N, C-alpha and C positions, 0 to 999 in steps of 0.2 A: 128617246135617242139611245141606241145601243152603241156603246163605246168600249173598245178593247183597252183594258187597264193593266199596266205592268207596274208592280210595286218594286221600287229600287231599294227602299230602306223603310223599315218599320221599327221604330225605336220607342220603347216605353220609358218615358221620362217621369220617374217616380217623385222627383223633387218638385216638379211643377204640376203633378197630377194630370198628365196628358200623354197621349201618343203622338209622336211626330212621324208623319207619313210623307215620303218622297215618292212620287209616281210619275209615270209617263202615260199620256193618253195617245194612242196610236191613230194616225191619219185623220186628225180633226183640226189641224191648224186653221185658225180663222173661223171655225164653226162651233166652237164650244164656249159657253157662257159660264159664269161662276156658279149659278144655280144648277146647271146641268152637271158640272163637275162635282158639286156637293151631293147631288142625287146619286150619281154613279158610285161615289165612295160610300155613301150611306147604305146603298143596296149591297155592295160587295162585302162590307164589314159588318153589316147588320147593326148599325147604330142610328140614333136619332139625328136627323139632318141639322137640327138646331145646335148641336154640340160640335159641329164641324166648322172650323174657321179657316178659310183660305189665306195663306200668308203670301204666297207668290205663285202666279201662273204666267208662264212665258213661253213664247215660241222661239225656236232657233232658226237662224237663217239657213235656207236651203233644205229644210226638213219639214215634213208634214206632221211631225210629232209635237206635242205640247208637254212641257215639264211643269209639274206642280208640287208645291210644298204645303201641307195642311197640318193643322193641329186638331186632334180629336180629344175633347174634354169629357170628364165623367158626367158633368151636368152643366147647365147654362150659367149657374151662379159662379162656379169656379172659373169659367171662361171670362166673365165680366170682371172678376176680381184680379185676374192675372194680366189680361191684355190691355194695351192702351186703348183709349176710347175711339180713336180714329179707325182702328181695325174693325171694330164692331159696327161702326157707322158705314163702312163700305158695303155691307150687306143690305142696308135699307135702300129702298127705291129713292130716286132723286127728288121727287116731289115731297115725300115725307122728310127726307134729310134737310131740304131747304126750309121746311116749316120748323123743324127743330132748331136749326141755326138762327132763324129769324126770331124765334121765341127767346133764345139765349141772348141775342144781341139786345132785344128789348129789355130783358131783365137787367143786363149790365148797365144800360143807359139809365134805367129807372134808379138803380142803386147809386150811380154816379151823381144823378141829380139830387137825390136825397142827401148824399154826403156833402155836396157843395152847399146845400141849404143849411146844414148844421154848422158849417164853418163861417157863415156870414154873420157879422155883428148886427145886433138890433139897434135901431135908432130911437 
């Protein structure tokens, strides 16, 4: 998908070790997905798509343009250390995400059961 990309702001945040990119995708309202937006940005900036995290992608009423705000990290490790977990979970497909949440719930339930067993007095 060939998309016209206009960069509004490109800021190098040295404190957080990332670039903050504010862009406009022209004439793609309702037709662009996160993965397509990430691909477009990785091609134009010549960076790995795994280091690009979409923070906000939104359409404006009455316009065919889409505004986006992205963080581009030096590597995946620094992105995982800096960002909250829910932002990185957005990029995972729904089936995989549900599986991860179910495993976490099962682990919490198991821990809760083990802690309640320790607190019961023996007869």
